[in-house]
KEKE-3310 file (N, C-alpha, C; in steps of 0.2 Angstrom, whole numbers, plus 5000, padded with zeros to 4 digits):
npx = (5054:5052:5062:5059:5050:5048:5040:5028:5012:5007:4995:4994:4987:4988:5000:5008:5017:5028:5026:5019:5024:5038:5037:5032:5043:5053:5048:5048:5062:5064:5059:5045:5027:5018:5004:4999:4988:4980:4974:4981:4983:4988:5001:5002:5004:5007:5010:5022:5024:5015:5004:5009:5023:5027:5025:5035:5046:5045:5047:5060:5066:5066:5054:5037:5025:5009:4999:4986:4973:4963:4950:4948:4937:4927:4917:4915:4926:4937:4933:4936:4949:4955:4951:4958:4971:4972:4969:4981:4992:4987:4983:4981:4992:4996:4990:4991:4985:4988:4984:4978:4969:4972:4969:4974:4965:4955:4937:4929:4937:4937:4930:4915:4916:4929:4930:4921:4929:4940:4935:4930:4940:4951:4945:4933:4938:4949:4942:4935:4943:4950:4940:4936:4948:4948:4943:4953:4964:4961:4965:4979:4996:5003:4995:4994:4988:4990:4989:4992:4992:4989:4993:4978:4969:4961:4963:4960:4969:4973:4962:4957:4965:4962:4949:4942:4951:4958:4947:4946:4959:4960:4949:4955:4963:4954:4949:4960:4959:4946:4947:4958:4955:4943:4948:4958:4955:4956:4968:4974:4984:4982:4989:4994:5005:5016:5025:5038:5044:5040:5038:5047:5037:5029:5016:5017:5027:5018:5012:5012:5025:5033:5049:5060:5072:5068:5063:5062:5066:5055:5059:5062:5050:5047:5056:5053:5039:5042:5048:5038:5029:5035:5034:5027:5010:5001:5007:5009:4999:4987:4994:5000:5012:5028:5038:5052:5053:5051:5062:5072:5070:5074:5087:5093:5102:5106:5098:5102:5104:5092:5088:5084:5092:5106:5108:5101:5088:5073:5055:5042:5030:5012:5000:5008:5016)
npy = (4959:4963:4972:4976:4982:4974:4967:4970:4978:4995:5007:5023:5039:5055:5054:5060:5070:5078:5073:5061:5056:5054:5044:5034:5032:5028:5015:5009:5008:4996:4987:4987:4986:5000:5009:5023:5036:5049:5066:5072:5071:5077:5090:5103:5120:5127:5117:5105:5089:5073:5059:5051:5055:5052:5038:5034:5038:5029:5017:5018:5019:5006:4999:4993:5001:5009:5020:5029:5039:5047:5054:5056:5060:5055:5041:5031:5032:5029:5016:5010:5012:5005:4992:4991:4991:4979:4970:4972:4969:4959:4961:4972:4978:4989:5004:5021:5036:5050:5061:5078:5093:5110:5126:5139:5150:5161:5161:5171:5172:5161:5153:5144:5134:5130:5126:5114:5107:5103:5096:5085:5080:5077:5072:5064:5059:5050:5042:5035:5029:5020:5012:5006:4999:4990:4976:4969:4972:4964:4952:4953:4950:4957:4970:4987:5004:5020:5037:5053:5063:5074:5073:5071:5086:5097:5110:5127:5136:5130:5130:5142:5151:5145:5137:5129:5121:5115:5107:5098:5091:5086:5078:5067:5063:5058:5047:5039:5036:5029:5019:5011:5005:4998:4989:4982:4968:4963:4963:4973:4986:5003:5019:5036:5048:5062:5076:5083:5096:5109:5104:5104:5106:5107:5113:5119:5129:5137:5145:5161:5167:5156:5149:5140:5136:5135:5123:5104:5091:5080:5067:5064:5061:5050:5040:5038:5034:5022:5015:5013:5005:4994:4987:4974:4972:4969:4973:4986:4998:5012:5023:5040:5046:5055:5060:5062:5056:5043:5040:5042:5031:5021:5023:5035:5050:5062:5074:5082:5078:5079:5092:5106:5117:5115:5117:5129:5138:5130:5128:5123:5111:5113:5111:5107:5108)
npz = (5114:5097:5086:5074:5059:5048:5035:5040:5039:5037:5039:5035:5038:5030:5025:5015:5017:5029:5047:5045:5034:5037:5047:5039:5030:5040:5043:5031:5029:5037:5028:5028:5023:5017:5017:5010:5014:5009:5004:4994:4979:4968:4965:4976:4976:4988:4998:4999:4991:4987:4987:4978:4977:4989:4990:4981:4988:4999:4992:4988:4999:5003:5006:5002:4994:4994:4985:4990:4986:4996:5005:5022:5028:5022:5022:5013:5005:5013:5017:5005:5003:5013:5009:4997:5002:5010:5000:4992:5001:5010:5023:5038:5049:5057:5062:5059:5064:5058:5051:5051:5054:5056:5064:5071:5080:5088:5094:5087:5075:5068:5055:5053:5043:5045:5058:5056:5048:5055:5065:5058:5051:5062:5074:5070:5058:5064:5071:5062:5053:5061:5065:5053:5049:5060:5060:5053:5060:5071:5067:5066:5070:5080:5084:5082:5085:5082:5088:5083:5094:5109:5127:5136:5141:5153:5155:5154:5148:5137:5129:5127:5117:5105:5104:5095:5087:5099:5104:5093:5093:5105:5105:5097:5106:5117:5110:5111:5125:5126:5116:5118:5130:5127:5116:5122:5127:5115:5112:5105:5104:5108:5107:5111:5103:5104:5100:5110:5106:5095:5078:5063:5049:5034:5036:5048:5045:5039:5049:5057:5066:5070:5068:5058:5064:5078:5079:5079:5068:5059:5060:5073:5079:5070:5073:5087:5086:5079:5089:5098:5090:5088:5100:5111:5109:5119:5130:5130:5130:5129:5133:5134:5125:5124:5112:5116:5128:5125:5117:5126:5135:5126:5127:5121:5123:5119:5108:5098:5085:5079:5078:5069:5069:5078:5096:5096:5104:5108:5103:5114:5111:5108:5121:5131:5147)
capx = (5052:5055:5063:5059:5043:5049:5034:5022:5008:5005:4990:4995:4984:4991:5008:5012:5022:5029:5027:5017:5029:5043:5035:5032:5051:5056:5045:5051:5069:5064:5055:5038:5022:5015:4998:4999:4981:4979:4970:4986:4985:4992:5005:4999:5009:5008:5012:5026:5023:5009:5004:5014:5030:5029:5026:5042:5052:5045:5050:5067:5069:5066:5048:5033:5020:5002:4997:4978:4970:4957:4948:4946:4930:4922:4916:4916:4933:4940:4933:4939:4956:4956:4950:4963:4977:4971:4970:4987:4996:4985:4980:4984:4995:4997:4986:4994:4981:4992:4980:4975:4968:4974:4967:4974:4962:4949:4930:4926:4941:4936:4924:4912:4919:4936:4927:4919:4935:4944:4931:4929:4947:4954:4942:4929:4943:4952:4937:4932:4948:4951:4934:4937:4954:4948:4943:4960:4969:4960:4968:4986:5000:5005:4992:4994:4984:4994:4987:4997:4988:4993:4990:4972:4969:4955:4966:4957:4974:4974:4956:4956:4967:4960:4945:4939:4956:4959:4942:4947:4964:4958:4945:4959:4966:4949:4949:4964:4956:4941:4948:4963:4951:4939:4952:4963:4953:4957:4975:4976:4987:4981:4993:4996:5012:5016:5031:5040:5044:5037:5041:5047:5034:5026:5011:5020:5029:5013:5010:5016:5029:5037:5054:5062:5077:5066:5060:5066:5064:5050:5062:5062:5044:5046:5060:5049:5034:5045:5050:5031:5026:5038:5033:5022:5004:4997:5010:5010:4993:4984:4999:5001:5019:5031:5045:5059:5053:5051:5069:5076:5069:5078:5094:5096:5103:5107:5093:5104:5103:5085:5087:5085:5098:5108:5110:5096:5082:5068:5049:5038:5023:5006:4997:5013:5019)
capy = (4964:4963:4979:4978:4981:4971:4963:4972:4983:5001:5011:5029:5044:5060:5052:5062:5075:5079:5068:5055:5053:5052:5037:5029:5031:5024:5009:5007:5006:4990:4983:4986:4988:5006:5012:5031:5037:5056:5069:5075:5066:5081:5094:5108:5125:5129:5111:5100:5082:5071:5052:5048:5056:5049:5031:5033:5038:5023:5011:5020:5018:4999:4996:4993:5007:5009:5027:5029:5045:5047:5059:5052:5062:5051:5034:5026:5032:5026:5009:5007:5013:4999:4987:4990:4989:4972:4967:4972:4967:4954:4963:4978:4977:4995:5011:5028:5042:5056:5067:5083:5100:5115:5133:5142:5156:5161:5159:5176:5171:5153:5151:5137:5129:5127:5122:5108:5103:5101:5091:5080:5076:5075:5067:5059:5054:5046:5036:5031:5025:5015:5007:5003:4994:4985:4969:4967:4973:4959:4946:4954:4946:4962:4975:4993:5009:5026:5042:5059:5067:5076:5071:5075:5091:5102:5116:5132:5140:5127:5131:5149:5154:5141:5132:5124:5116:5110:5102:5093:5088:5083:5072:5062:5059:5054:5041:5034:5033:5024:5013:5007:5000:4993:4985:4978:4961:4960:4962:4978:4992:5010:5024:5042:5051:5069:5079:5088:5103:5110:5100:5108:5104:5113:5116:5123:5134:5143:5149:5166:5167:5150:5149:5133:5135:5134:5117:5099:5087:5075:5061:5062:5058:5044:5036:5037:5030:5016:5011:5010:5001:4987:4984:4970:4977:4968:4975:4993:5001:5017:5028:5047:5047:5061:5058:5063:5051:5037:5039:5041:5024:5018:5024:5040:5055:5069:5075:5086:5076:5081:5099:5111:5122:5112:5123:5135:5137:5126:5130:5118:5110:5115:5106:5104:5112)
capz = (5109:5091:5085:5066:5056:5042:5033:5043:5034:5040:5035:5038:5035:5030:5025:5009:5019:5037:5051:5042:5029:5041:5050:5033:5028:5045:5043:5025:5030:5040:5023:5029:5018:5019:5013:5010:5013:5009:4998:4989:4973:4963:4968:4979:4977:4995:5002:4994:4991:4985:4988:4973:4978:4995:4988:4977:4993:5002:4988:4988:5006:5005:5008:4998:4995:4990:4986:4990:4986:5000:5010:5028:5030:5017:5024:5007:5002:5018:5016:4998:5004:5017:5005:4993:5006:5012:4993:4990:5006:5014:5030:5041:5056:5061:5060:5062:5063:5058:5047:5056:5051:5061:5063:5078:5081:5093:5091:5081:5070:5066:5051:5054:5039:5047:5063:5054:5044:5060:5069:5053:5050:5067:5078:5066:5054:5067:5073:5056:5050:5065:5065:5046:5050:5066:5058:5050:5066:5075:5064:5065:5076:5085:5081:5085:5083:5085:5087:5084:5098:5115:5132:5137:5147:5152:5157:5150:5145:5130:5125:5126:5111:5099:5106:5090:5087:5105:5105:5089:5094:5112:5103:5096:5113:5120:5105:5114:5131:5125:5112:5122:5135:5123:5112:5127:5127:5109:5111:5100:5107:5106:5111:5107:5103:5104:5101:5116:5104:5088:5073:5057:5044:5029:5039:5054:5042:5037:5055:5059:5073:5071:5064:5058:5069:5084:5078:5078:5062:5060:5061:5080:5080:5067:5078:5093:5083:5077:5095:5101:5086:5089:5107:5112:5109:5125:5136:5130:5128:5133:5135:5130:5126:5122:5108:5120:5134:5122:5114:5132:5136:5121:5128:5118:5129:5116:5103:5093:5078:5076:5078:5063:5071:5085:5100:5096:5109:5105:5106:5116:5107:5111:5126:5136:5151)
cpx = (5056:5055:5063:5051:5043:5043:5028:5018:5005:5000:4991:4992:4988:4999:5011:5017:5023:5030:5025:5022:5035:5043:5035:5039:5055:5054:5048:5058:5069:5062:5048:5033:5018:5010:4998:4992:4981:4976:4974:4988:4988:4995:5000:5005:5011:5012:5016:5024:5016:5009:5009:5022:5032:5029:5033:5047:5051:5048:5058:5070:5070:5060:5044:5027:5014:5000:4989:4976:4963:4956:4945:4940:4924:4922:4918:4923:4938:4940:4936:4947:4959:4956:4956:4970:4977:4972:4977:4992:4993:4982:4983:4986:4995:4993:4989:4989:4985:4989:4977:4974:4970:4972:4967:4971:4956:4942:4929:4930:4941:4930:4921:4914:4926:4934:4925:4924:4939:4941:4931:4935:4950:4950:4938:4933:4947:4948:4935:4937:4950:4946:4935:4942:4952:4947:4949:4965:4968:4963:4976:4990:5002:5002:4993:4990:4988:4991:4993:4993:4991:4989:4984:4972:4962:4957:4963:4963:4975:4968:4956:4958:4964:4955:4943:4945:4958:4954:4944:4953:4963:4953:4948:4962:4960:4948:4953:4962:4951:4943:4953:4960:4947:4943:4957:4961:4955:4964:4978:4977:4985:4984:4993:5003:5011:5023:5033:5041:5041:5041:5041:5044:5031:5021:5013:5022:5025:5010:5014:5020:5033:5042:5057:5068:5075:5063:5065:5063:5059:5053:5062:5055:5043:5050:5056:5042:5036:5046:5043:5028:5029:5038:5027:5016:5001:5000:5011:5004:4990:4988:4999:5008:5022:5037:5051:5059:5054:5059:5074:5076:5073:5086:5098:5097:5104:5102:5096:5104:5097:5084:5088:5091:5101:5110:5105:5090:5076:5060:5045:5032:5018:5004:5002:5015:5026)
cpy = (4964:4970:4980:4977:4978:4966:4965:4978:4989:5005:5018:5035:5050:5059:5055:5067:5075:5073:5061:5052:5051:5045:5032:5027:5026:5017:5005:5004:4999:4985:4982:4988:4995:5008:5019:5034:5045:5059:5071:5071:5070:5086:5100:5114:5128:5124:5106:5093:5079:5063:5048:5049:5052:5041:5030:5034:5032:5017:5012:5018:5010:4996:4995:4997:5006:5016:5027:5036:5045:5052:5056:5055:5058:5043:5029:5026:5029:5019:5006:5008:5007:4993:4986:4989:4982:4968:4966:4968:4961:4955:4970:4976:4983:5000:5016:5033:5048:5063:5071:5089:5105:5122:5136:5149:5156:5161:5164:5175:5165:5153:5144:5132:5126:5123:5114:5104:5099:5095:5084:5076:5073:5070:5062:5055:5049:5040:5032:5027:5019:5010:5004:4997:4989:4978:4965:4967:4966:4952:4947:4951:4951:4969:4981:4999:5015:5032:5048:5064:5069:5072:5075:5080:5094:5108:5122:5135:5136:5127:5138:5152:5151:5135:5127:5118:5112:5105:5096:5089:5083:5076:5066:5058:5055:5048:5036:5031:5028:5018:5008:5002:4995:4988:4980:4970:4958:4959:4967:4984:4999:5015:5030:5044:5058:5072:5084:5096:5103:5107:5105:5104:5109:5116:5121:5130:5140:5147:5154:5165:5161:5150:5142:5132:5134:5127:5111:5095:5082:5068:5059:5059:5050:5039:5033:5032:5023:5011:5009:5005:4994:4984:4979:4973:4975:4971:4983:4996:5007:5023:5034:5048:5053:5058:5058:5057:5044:5035:5039:5034:5020:5019:5031:5046:5062:5069:5080:5084:5077:5088:5102:5114:5120:5117:5128:5133:5134:5128:5123:5117:5112:5109:5104:5109:5113)
cpz = (5102:5088:5077:5065:5049:5041:5036:5038:5039:5036:5039:5034:5036:5029:5019:5011:5027:5041:5049:5037:5032:5044:5045:5031:5033:5045:5036:5026:5033:5034:5025:5023:5021:5014:5015:5009:5013:5003:4993:4984:4968:4968:4971:4979:4984:4999:4997:4996:4990:4987:4984:4974:4985:4994:4985:4982:4998:4999:4988:4995:5007:5006:5002:4998:4991:4991:4985:4991:4991:5005:5017:5031:5026:5019:5018:5004:5007:5018:5010:5000:5008:5014:5001:4996:5009:5006:4991:4995:5010:5020:5032:5048:5060:5058:5063:5059:5064:5055:5052:5052:5057:5059:5070:5078:5086:5090:5085:5075:5066:5062:5053:5049:5041:5053:5061:5051:5050:5064:5065:5052:5057:5071:5074:5062:5058:5069:5067:5052:5055:5065:5058:5046:5055:5065:5056:5055:5071:5073:5063:5071:5081:5083:5085:5081:5086:5084:5087:5087:5105:5121:5134:5142:5146:5155:5152:5146:5138:5126:5123:5120:5105:5102:5101:5089:5093:5105:5099:5090:5101:5110:5100:5102:5116:5116:5109:5120:5130:5121:5116:5127:5132:5119:5116:5126:5120:5107:5106:5105:5104:5110:5107:5108:5101:5105:5106:5113:5097:5083:5066:5050:5039:5032:5044:5050:5039:5043:5057:5066:5075:5066:5064:5063:5076:5085:5078:5071:5063:5061:5068:5082:5077:5071:5084:5092:5082:5084:5099:5097:5086:5095:5107:5113:5116:5131:5136:5126:5132:5136:5130:5130:5122:5118:5112:5124:5131:5120:5121:5134:5132:5122:5125:5124:5125:5109:5098:5086:5075:5076:5072:5063:5078:5090:5100:5101:5105:5108:5108:5112:5111:5116:5131:5140:5151)
residu = (MET:ASN:ASP:THR:LEU:ALA:GLY:LYS:THR:LEU:PHE:ILE:THR:GLY:ALA:SER:ARG:GLY:ILE:GLY:LEU:ALA:ILE:ALA:LEU:ARG:ALA:ALA:ARG:ASP:GLY:ALA:ASN:VAL:ALA:ILE:ALA:ALA:LYS:SER:GLY:VAL:PRO:ASN:PRO:LYS:LEU:PRO:GLY:THR:ILE:HIS:THR:ALA:ALA:ALA:ALA:VAL:GLU:GLU:ALA:GLY:GLY:ALA:ALA:LEU:ALA:LEU:LYS:ALA:ASP:ILE:ARG:ASP:GLU:ALA:GLN:VAL:ASP:ALA:ALA:VAL:ALA:GLN:THR:VAL:GLU:ARG:PHE:GLY:GLY:ILE:ASP:ILE:VAL:VAL:ASN:ASN:ALA:SER:ALA:ILE:TRP:LEU:ALA:GLY:VAL:ALA:ASP:THR:PRO:ILE:LYS:ARG:PHE:ASP:LEU:MET:GLN:GLN:VAL:ASN:THR:ARG:GLY:THR:PHE:LEU:VAL:THR:ARG:ALA:CYS:LEU:PRO:HIS:LEU:GLN:ARG:ALA:ALA:ASN:PRO:HIS:VAL:LEU:MET:LEU:ALA:PRO:PRO:PRO:SER:LEU:ASP:PRO:LYS:TRP:PHE:ALA:PRO:HIS:THR:ALA:TYR:THR:ILE:ALA:LYS:MET:GLY:MET:SER:LEU:CYS:VAL:LEU:GLY:MET:SER:ALA:GLU:PHE:ALA:PRO:LEU:GLY:ILE:ALA:VAL:ASN:ALA:LEU:TRP:PRO:ARG:THR:VAL:ILE:ALA:THR:ALA:ALA:ILE:ALA:MET:ILE:ASP:GLY:VAL:ARG:PRO:GLU:GLN:CYS:ARG:ARG:PRO:GLU:ILE:VAL:ALA:ASP:ALA:ALA:HIS:ALA:ILE:LEU:THR:ARG:PRO:ALA:GLN:ALA:TYR:THR:GLY:HIS:PHE:ALA:LEU:ASP:GLU:GLU:ILE:LEU:ARG:GLU:GLN:GLY:LEU:VAL:SER:PHE:ASP:ARG:TYR:ALA:VAL:ALA:PRO:GLY:ALA:PRO:LEU:LEU:PRO:ASP:LEU:PHE:LEU:ASP)
# end
């Protein structure tokens, strides 16, 4: 196992903040190239960070960055972003499908506009980005696709409170099931990663009832992602991994370093018993 991403090119969606940015910065510390694909070209008063601030942080951490303003619902924009990445860095080794829209509400309280957004960003966007990058992954030495998606489940308890979001998120998980099997003969790994606990991000901070001290920091997911993406692609594919489990396999026994408030009770993430 090669434990570094030095010289690798990562195409990460939704990398202007949160978990996507943390994964970008972890790769940057190895000296990786990072394409930051997100819609946030200008500051948002409700959500910190843009593709430009993220790119600056990646460069400061030791990587090479490319800021790409792209809406992953738009095929032309995705194709253009992929082409710019290949032109700048010569190829794509890793795709991280992190971008996701969330709306935790029941059927009556979910506007169709929100329903459409989640399906288009989460499931369709994951499919579209992976498809656009596929020709370049086929030429990479150790190609990986990683979805930030939960283990698939048909338990009604995960659908009843927010059917639309669960459908969209499980759509990403189903992409892992299909693509990992389809791409195995090509030597391309496709895996999912999901946090054991709720992660303190700007998006989560906007959800009622979740306090930062009940969360871990995005760095735990980034370290777990790094451990997956440095594994041999042909030997590790089709897995639905949890950040804690991956890091335990790496020898970590305490996770206090990742807690917003060490010692405080933590909230388990959605879709996990």
